[in-house]
C-alpha positions as CSV (number, residue, x, y, z in Angstrom):
1,X,2.2,-16.9,-15.1
2,X,0.5,-17.8,-18.4
3,X,0.5,-15.6,-21.5
4,X,-3.3,-15.1,-21.0
5,X,-2.8,-14.0,-17.4
6,X,0.1,-11.7,-18.2
7,X,-0.8,-10.2,-21.5
8,X,-4.4,-10.8,-22.5
9,X,-6.3,-10.6,-19.1
10,X,-4.9,-7.3,-18.1
11,X,-6.0,-5.7,-21.4
12,X,-9.5,-7.2,-21.1
13,X,-9.9,-6.2,-17.4
14,X,-8.7,-2.7,-18.2
15,X,-11.2,-2.3,-21.0
16,X,-14.1,-3.6,-18.9
17,X,-13.0,-1.5,-15.9
18,X,-12.7,1.7,-17.8
19,X,-16.1,1.7,-19.7
20,X,-18.1,4.8,-19.4
21,X,-20.7,3.3,-16.9
22,X,-17.8,2.2,-14.6
23,X,-15.9,5.5,-14.9
24,X,-19.1,7.2,-13.8
25,X,-18.9,5.5,-10.4
26,X,-15.1,6.0,-10.1
27,X,-15.6,9.7,-10.6
28,X,-18.1,9.8,-7.8
29,X,-16.0,8.0,-5.2
30,X,-12.3,8.6,-5.8
31,X,-12.3,12.4,-5.1
32,X,-13.4,11.6,-1.5
33,X,-10.1,10.1,-0.6
34,X,-7.7,12.0,1.6
35,X,-4.4,11.8,3.4
36,X,-2.4,8.6,3.0
37,X,-4.5,6.4,0.7
38,X,-4.4,2.6,0.2
39,X,-6.0,1.7,-3.1
40,X,-6.6,-2.1,-3.1
41,X,-6.5,-3.5,-6.6
42,X,-5.1,-0.4,-8.3
43,X,-4.9,-2.1,-11.6
44,X,-3.7,0.2,-14.4
45,X,-4.1,3.3,-12.3
46,X,-7.2,4.5,-14.0
47,X,-8.5,6.1,-10.8
48,X,-5.4,8.5,-10.7
49,X,-7.3,11.1,-12.8
50,X,-10.0,11.5,-10.2
51,X,-8.0,12.0,-7.1
52,X,-8.1,15.5,-5.5
53,X,-4.3,16.3,-5.6
54,X,-4.5,18.8,-2.7
55,X,-6.2,16.3,-0.4
56,X,-3.9,13.2,-0.9
57,X,-0.4,12.8,0.6
58,X,0.5,9.7,-1.5
59,X,-1.1,6.5,-2.5
60,X,-0.1,2.9,-1.6
61,X,-1.1,1.0,-4.7
62,X,-1.7,-2.6,-4.0
63,X,-1.7,-4.6,-7.1
64,X,-0.3,-8.2,-7.4
65,X,-0.5,-8.4,-11.1
66,X,2.8,-7.5,-12.8
67,X,0.9,-7.1,-16.1
68,X,-1.4,-4.5,-14.6
69,X,1.5,-2.6,-13.0
70,X,3.2,-2.4,-16.3
71,X,0.0,-1.1,-17.9
72,X,-0.3,1.6,-15.2
73,X,3.0,3.3,-16.0
74,X,1.4,5.8,-18.4
75,X,-1.1,6.9,-15.9
76,X,1.5,7.1,-13.2
77,X,3.6,9.4,-15.4
78,X,0.7,11.7,-15.9
79,X,-0.2,12.0,-12.2
80,X,1.3,14.5,-9.8
81,X,0.5,12.2,-6.9
82,X,3.2,9.7,-5.6
83,X,2.3,6.0,-5.9
84,X,4.1,3.5,-3.8
85,X,3.5,0.0,-5.3
86,X,2.6,-3.0,-3.1
87,X,2.8,-6.2,-5.1
88,X,1.2,-8.6,-2.7
89,X,-2.4,-9.8,-2.7
90,X,-5.0,-8.1,-0.6
91,X,-4.9,-10.7,2.0
92,X,-1.3,-9.7,2.8
93,X,-1.1,-6.0,3.1
94,X,2.5,-5.1,4.2
95,X,1.7,-2.0,6.1
96,X,1.7,-1.0,9.8
97,X,-1.4,-1.0,12.0
98,X,-3.4,2.3,11.9
99,X,-1.2,3.7,9.0
100,X,-3.8,4.7,6.5
101,X,-6.3,7.5,6.4
102,X,-8.4,6.1,3.4
103,X,-8.9,2.7,1.9
104,X,-10.3,2.7,-1.6
105,X,-12.0,-0.3,-3.2
106,X,-13.2,0.0,-6.8
107,X,-14.3,-3.0,-8.6
108,X,-11.8,-5.2,-6.7
109,X,-13.6,-7.1,-3.9
110,X,-15.2,-9.3,-6.5
111,X,-11.9,-10.9,-7.4
112,X,-10.1,-11.3,-4.0
113,X,-10.1,-15.1,-3.2
114,X,-10.2,-14.7,0.6
115,X,-12.3,-11.5,0.9
116,X,-12.7,-11.9,4.7
117,X,-8.9,-12.0,5.3
118,X,-8.4,-9.0,2.9
119,X,-11.0,-6.9,4.6
120,X,-9.6,-7.8,8.0
121,X,-6.2,-6.5,6.7
122,X,-7.8,-3.3,5.5
123,X,-9.4,-2.7,8.9
124,X,-6.1,-3.4,10.6
125,X,-4.2,-0.7,8.6
126,X,-6.9,1.8,8.6
127,X,-6.8,4.5,11.3
128,X,-9.7,4.6,13.8
129,X,-10.6,8.0,12.2
130,X,-10.2,6.7,8.7
131,X,-12.8,5.8,6.0
132,X,-13.3,2.9,3.6
133,X,-14.8,4.1,0.3
134,X,-16.1,1.4,-2.0
135,X,-17.6,1.1,-5.4
136,X,-18.2,-2.5,-6.4
137,X,-20.5,-4.7,-8.5
138,X,-22.2,-7.7,-7.0
139,X,-25.3,-9.7,-6.1
140,X,-28.5,-8.0,-7.3
141,X,-31.6,-7.7,-5.3
142,X,-33.8,-9.1,-8.1
143,X,-34.3,-12.8,-7.6
144,X,-34.4,-13.4,-11.4
145,X,-31.0,-11.6,-11.9
146,X,-29.5,-13.4,-8.9
147,X,-30.4,-16.8,-10.4
148,X,-28.6,-15.9,-13.6
149,X,-25.6,-14.6,-11.7
150,X,-25.4,-17.9,-9.9
151,X,-25.7,-19.9,-13.1
152,X,-23.1,-17.9,-15.1
153,X,-20.6,-17.3,-12.2
154,X,-18.5,-20.5,-12.4
155,X,-17.6,-19.9,-16.1
156,X,-17.4,-16.1,-15.6
157,X,-14.9,-16.6,-12.8
158,X,-12.6,-18.7,-14.9
159,X,-12.6,-16.3,-17.8
160,X,-12.5,-13.0,-15.9
161,X,-9.5,-13.4,-13.7
162,X,-11.4,-14.7,-10.6
163,X,-14.2,-12.1,-10.7
164,X,-17.4,-13.1,-9.0
165,X,-20.8,-11.8,-10.1
166,X,-22.8,-12.8,-7.0
167,X,-21.0,-11.5,-3.9
168,X,-23.2,-9.4,-1.6
169,X,-20.8,-6.5,-1.2
170,X,-22.4,-4.7,1.7
171,X,-22.8,-8.0,3.7
172,X,-19.1,-8.8,3.2
173,X,-18.0,-5.3,4.5
174,X,-20.4,-5.4,7.4
175,X,-19.3,-9.0,8.5
176,X,-15.7,-7.8,8.5
177,X,-15.9,-5.4,11.3
178,X,-17.0,-2.2,9.4
179,X,-20.0,0.0,9.9
180,X,-21.5,1.2,6.7
181,X,-22.3,4.8,7.0
182,X,-23.6,5.4,3.4
183,X,-24.8,3.0,0.8
184,X,-26.5,3.3,-2.6
185,X,-27.3,0.5,-5.0
186,X,-28.5,0.6,-8.6
187,X,-28.0,-1.1,-11.9
188,X,-25.3,0.7,-14.0
189,X,-26.6,2.1,-17.3
190,X,-25.7,0.3,-20.6
191,X,-24.3,-2.7,-18.7
192,X,-25.6,-6.3,-18.6
193,X,-27.6,-6.7,-15.4
194,X,-25.7,-9.7,-14.2
195,X,-22.5,-7.7,-14.0
196,X,-24.0,-4.3,-13.4
197,X,-25.6,-4.1,-10.0
198,X,-23.5,-1.5,-8.2
199,X,-22.9,-0.9,-4.5
200,X,-21.2,2.4,-3.6
201,X,-20.7,4.2,-0.4
202,X,-18.5,4.5,2.7
203,X,-17.7,2.7,5.9
204,X,-15.8,3.1,9.1
205,X,-14.4,0.7,11.6
206,X,-17.2,-0.5,13.8
207,X,-17.0,0.4,17.5
208,X,-16.9,-2.5,19.9
């Protein structure tokens, strides 16, 4: 792992992912989690402050970056909720089938290389009665913004740890065997439009 990936990138990502506009959406979605939670891309643990302690048994925190796991220690120390680290990528979730009550995705799906495999894994471990809560940035509805997202994305991806600007989040979730029950989209305030089109909502496993 390079110095940039281990030391610089985690700091940059943490700053971007903890800005006030981003935290606004985290605060809306995280308290909905219940039971045994799988947080995919837990990063530095900045969501921990928003969990409803009385509703959550514990959290499986999936985070492949050692640098981000180190950065999370302070937040873990300040949280009463037990966190069990999983240090594999989202495409390889080492949990049993139907073992999770809630899957949480916050500004993570943009970076997973094989998003289809990762979502299939999330569906596998989620109980039939469980819920996927998501809050992600992605492809805008506006044609002019989409064009700029497509132009900037190759360079952006290289500099931002694999983050993609132009993924249609709701389509990815729907194509992976989930049924979206609630969905809202909007541009985040005080955020560049190419990186600030937000999808947030909830989904369940689609019935065959």
